[in-house]
Phi, psi and omega in degrees: 000149176286164178304320178297316179295316179297322178294323180294313180299319180296320181291314183290340178296344178287343187239167181213170175061223184293323177300319179296315178299316180298311181293326177298315177299315181296318179290327177297320177296321180293318178298317179296320179295319178296318180296320180296328182259013176067035179246150170280133185293350182231305189280130176081005179285133178247165180305324180299321180295316181297319179291328173294324178290321175303316179295321180299318178296318179294321179293339180280359175106002182282141173295163182300317179296325178291324176297316178299319176297318179297337181272353180302309180293323180293316180294319176297324178301313180290322182302312185282331174295327176289318178300321183280358179078017179281336178226148184288336182209158178270109184285347184262354189295326183249010177292137185279126176262155176300141178278139178236147178235092183241090186284332182225154173296137179273358176291136178273102180272197180244139173282184187298314183290324177293321178295317178299314181295319179301314181292322181293315184291325181302322183289337179283340183280310177189162178294334180286320176298318179299313181297316178300315184298318182287323177297322181280314190271341178248316179269359173059038176282156172278164186301313179298323181292315180296318178295333184272354182296131177248157181302322180294340185288342182236028181274349187267147171247128186230118180054043178079003181243136169286129188237154177249125177259131180216165172243116186265201180303135182073021179059030178270124178286150179216153175231124185235138175288151177244122178285165185300316177297321180295312182298322181296320180291317181297322180289325177293326177287327181290317182067230181267002183284148181242355179199166177102179180302141183278302183275121182244163173292126188302326183275305185276336183078011179274157178300148180269160170234183184298327180294322176296323177300317177300316182292321181291321178295320177299318182297318179295315181299319179295318181291329179276001177059044174270111193275051176197168182291125179237129180239172175304325180291333174301321180290319176297316176303316180296320179299316183290312184292323180286331174294319177292319177297330181281356178099009176296127181300155182304317181299317181288325176293326177297319180293318175304314186280341184062043176271133179290329185241126181298339178294331176294319179292326181299331181295343181269353186279106183285343186260007182297334180270006180290114183292337179293337182260006185297145185296341182294329178299312181293322180292319178299315180296324181292324184257008185301330184276357182283000000 
């Protein structure tokens, strides 16, 4: 292998699953562009080359946010090549990326009444639909996380709370409390079983995967007469936005969502533009006696 290929293999070995596939695709695009322009993908690359590639992605029709996403793998590739001593400097560290202004998540979640109806209708379809709906819409699990929940994962009581242990995105372990309504639905789904996957396919009884979660969510949304596309992430989005609307502090909402960066959680805050909550009101009241 060439030094560039060896560096790519070494970098991609850090990842698995969807992240590995995404970064592999992004590096393949970078390698193809370098080959077309007679460049080595690693040795001799300057910041100007990286910025020309960024411009090439934009000229190809990608939105600014998509260009930034496409550069995640490329920037990481150079960063770790520099750390490993394969190149004297990182040419991508100061490359200018397109500016994006994304104040809110573009996912169409559910408001409070829609979420209540979704949870109620889910329980009428089957106990498995009900358990999935509560895991997604109350505990803000991702589709793959909800499908992976096992009965043994929520058997422990910690400090007076029944808790759910799970491994989330990036193989990060997490412990979440289960409220009484959630626990009641999970216990109904469990039935007489003492171990194994919790949410099963209602007809075959086989364990679910993330694709099954998408199908089950769509069926619930149709039965609940929600007139737009609803995905498992819509339910996670609904859990976070409704928690913020209910007055949950941003830090606690971040813990619920398990976001590493609070700015990610802020994208879900629908009330940030509410002028009634603007800081000038509190500041004016504070200094009114001056």
